[in-house]
N, C-alpha and C positions, 0 to 999 in steps of 0.2 A: 786405623787413623789416618796415616800418611795418604792413603789413598782417598779418603773423604775430603782432606784439606786440598789434595791437588785438584779433586774434581769440583770443589767450590771455589778456589782461587784462580782457576783458569778462565773465569767468564769475566768480561769487561763491562762496564755500566754504558748505557746507550749514549751519554754524554760525552764519554771519552771516546767513542768510535767516530765521532762526527768531525769533520772540518770545515772550516768556513774560508771561501775564496771570493771576496766581494772587492767590485772596481767601481770607484767612486767618479761619476761622470759631472764635471763642472760645465754648466752653461755660461759663456761669456755674454755678458749684458752690454750692448752696443747702444750708446746713448745718441738720440736724435736731437739736434739743436738747430731752431729756427732763428735765423738773423735777420732783422729788418735794417737795412742800411741806405744812407743818403749819398746820391752820386756827388763827387767832387767836380764840379763843374770847371774848376780852374785847371784841373790837371788831365781831365778826359779830352781824348782826340778822337774826331771823327774825320776821316779821309774819303773822298770820293774821286771817281774818274770815269770817263768814258773812252771809247776805242773808235779809231778809224782803221778799218780792215783788223789786222792783228795788233797794231800799235796804238798806246795810249795817245788820244787827242788831246783831253783837256783834263787837268787833276787839279784838286784843291782840297780845302777843308770847310767845315762848318762847326760852330761851337754849341755846345750843351747849354741849355738855359736852365734846366732843373731834371730832377730824376729820382728814382727810388730803385731799389732792388731787394728781393727777398731771396735768401740763400738758405737752403735746408742742408745741414751738414750730418751726415750719418757715418761716424767713423772719420775715416780719410775720404770719403767721397761727397761730393758737392754738387748740389742740383739747384739750378735757378726756378724757384717755384712761381715767381712773380717778378715784373719789372716794368718800369716806363722811363723813357728818355724823351724830353722835349727839347727840339733843336730851333735856334734862333736863325730864322732864314735870312734875316738883314745882316747876319754875321758871314755869309757865304764868300769864299775867297778863291781866288784864281790869278793866275800872273797877269792877265789882260784886264784892265777896266772896263773896257768896251764889252767883253763878254760878260763880266759880273753885272753890268747895267742891263744886259739882254737877259740873263737869267732871273733877275729880279722884276722885269718887266711882266705886264698884264698877259702876255702871250706865253709865258713859261710858268715861274713859280708864283707871280702875282704877289708879291710880299706886302703890298698895301692892303689886300684883302685877306690874306693868310700867311701871317707874320711868324708861324710856328709851323713845325713838322712834329708829329709824335710817334715814336716807335713803342709798341707794346709787346710784352712777351709772356705767355702764360703756360708754356710747356718745354721740359727740356729733356730730351732723350738721345741716348747713344752719341752725346757730343754735339747735338743740334738744338738750337733754341727756335721755337715756332712762335709766330705772333702776327701782329699787323703794322703796317705803316700808314698812317693817315697824312696825305699829302694833298694840298689844294682842296681838302674837304672830301677826299675819295680814298679808298682802302685797298691797299695791295698786300697779299700774303708774303710773310717772311720765313725763309728758312736759313739759318746761319749758323756756322760753325763756331763754337765758342769753348775756350779753356778758362776754368775759374781757379784761380790762386787765392787763398785766404792766408793772412798772416795777422794772428790777432785780432784786432777790432777793425782791421782794413782787408779790402778785398780787390783784386784786379780781374777784370773780365777782358780777355784778348779775343776780340771778335775777327776770326778769319773772313776772307773775302766772301761777299754773297752779292747778287744781282737783282735789280728791280727793273722790269720793262715798263717804261713811262708811257708805252702805248696805249695801255688800258686806262691812263689818266685822261685820256682826250685833251691834253693840252693844245690851244690853239694853234701853237707854233708846229707840232707834229701833224695835227690834223691837216693844216694848210700845206705843208710840205709834201705829205703823202699824196695830197690831191694836185699838186702842181710841178712838183721837182722831179727831173729823171729819176730813176731808181739808183743810179751810179751817184747821183748828187746828194743823196738823203742822208742826213745825220743818223747814226746810230742810236735807237730810243734807249739801249740798255745801259743803265748805270750801275757801276761796282762800287761797293763800299766796304771798308775795313775801319775798326775802331779799337781804341783802347779806352776802358771805361773804368775809372777807379772810383771806389766807394767806401764808406766808413760808418760806423756805428755812431 
């Protein structure tokens, strides 16, 4: 009898023999938020300068007239997915009133015919925004380094230095100078820009 009991009791059920070792993997959901903002023209600053050799020759500012920016936030990453900035060319400033008058004249920006310049942006990759500048009715491509900071309903876009070559605009001033002035007396047609663009919902 003891042998029979020992023989029967030594077996364990299939359920008792199994062990379970499971790992729960949690997938983090990162929310994407699209923010449409209006440029604060009162606090937005646009700077320009040009060079003579390696030195700054002239420098000044222009004022933003209107603008908008669309920022897509994915977690802590911010991307400019669209944007535009309209600049009032009558607001152009520089230390010399004579130079400002020259810049507004028909052979340069011709502000009577082209009162505004518009910058538009449609792509933001690896810290660079890409778009177009429409100046005196002609377009120039833009590649500008930008840092985006968002604080609640407000955003600041710090646009680092980028350059536009005005030769492609065929402004009468540069066309005439290229044809008539000795090379060493010609003005540098490359204009450098930086900007601080503030926007809010």
